[in-house]
Phi, psi and omega in degrees: 000134178289154183301317182296321179291323179297314180296320178298322178296319177299320180296320178295319179296317180297319178296320180297318179296319180295316180297319178298314181299325181286329183273337181284155176274135180249129177235163175256148177229116184237128188204164173264150180106224182205165177302332180286312183286340183244025182303315182293325179296313179302315181303316184286323176297315180295328177297316178296319178296319182295327178295336178263007175096009181247114185241125180299139181068011173241295174229018182221132173247129180247121175268104183272138175225131185230152168208144178297159180299335181265014179230048183295340181296342180279345187301315180302319180292320179294318178295318179297325179296317178296320179297318181296336179274000176054048177294156183287333179196162177235127171266119184240119184246130180087141192307308181301327179293315180299315182293325177293318179294320179298321180289335185278334183205143173242015180238319180288129179299138179236126176249123189240164165235131181218144180261011179237172176291114184292340176284311178300327182280354179081018180280316182225161180286323177201164181289320183281328179228085186299327188060183176057207186246017181240144167202174181167211186226138177248144177270177175242037182300310182291316187298333183257012178301316180297322180297324179296321178294320179298318180294318179296323180296327177295327182280321180234069184295341182279346181289126179260343176237129178234136181265156177232116179267122183218164175250104186290349182271356178284176182308120181299336177295339176261311188298311186294313177297322180297315180296317181296319178301317183289321178299317180294320180293319179297320179296318180297322182275358181072033182252154172269130182255125179253120180270126174237136185251147173208115182261345180219158182300328181286000178258356182297317182302312180295324180296316179290323178298330181289345182283331185296310180300328181272358176053046176294130183270358181192166183220131171255121179265133180310147179278006180300142181297338178309318185283335181291340178285353182232041185306307185299318182294316181293318180296319180295321179292319178299322179289317182295321180270005174055048181240125176294129183228146174240140185242159180270357184230134186305323186296337179285326175290321177296326181284356178121002178289159185297311182197160176217153177211124179176188182299144173288089188294320177304319178292320180298313181290331173298320178297320178300314179297319180295321177296319178299321178297321178295322177295317180296333178279356174119354178287145182272137176306325181299336182263359182254108181301145176293128180273143177247126179299135181237342183271118178258154183227121176256120180242132181239134181248105182290332177297315179295322179297319180296318179298323181274354181074033182248156175234127179282139174300142181300326180296326179285320178299323180293335181270352184290142174278333180212133177240119180265120184254000000 
């Protein structure tokens, strides 16, 4: 190929890319964590968008913005940056992110996922009539915390002390209700609840080590997304300290944890993407009721049970949505 033809070809390619970027719809995606720790979430959100006809790198451009859970102070600047780019909509995942996006704009549509009551948190006026520029999907992470303790109690009924691993630095709108639910459930079951804290991954070891002196017979791990980013580490510690644990997120049971119970998150994030697609097609967030996740998923890992020397009651196995053998 002659040099002049090669350069002309480059110019045509550059023009094609520019034309594509101008014709595609651009949205913002704001989240805590990183592309690595939230890979599955991104996949499911994009799946929902594709079902509505919006495919990344085809007719959709996604401006991703991330910050670690311990750097929430960056959220206002990240949200403002997306607003300055005049994106068509913003997908905001996790409560602090949603509130930052809400503060940044009252005109750009925002589709959210939140693990707290969005009315109590000031995100929307009501679930049926959100008003304003926000709508989205809520999980039942907090609401089923007590159920996770009940399930663990079925597996280790002889345990009189059960520990709860939580991150006290997360959003109090999430942390406090989750803790309160577990305290009430423990009281009902006649159990002693031991609270252990870990705000960073390097504190997990000390948190698990603290369980031995108190002879906790089981562990409930908070359903906060913070912990799902460290599945392998948490599962390995539970095995090393020989403590039966239940998690709020399916991926920890898949990673080798004993059991999990919580919202069907792939379906929830697909709903977020589908809602964003509806907004891009012209529907107003004010007219789209906030959806509440209703599908729960119980996953049991028989390999982990064997390692811990436990046997699941047959009645519990029959209720499981997934049994890993």
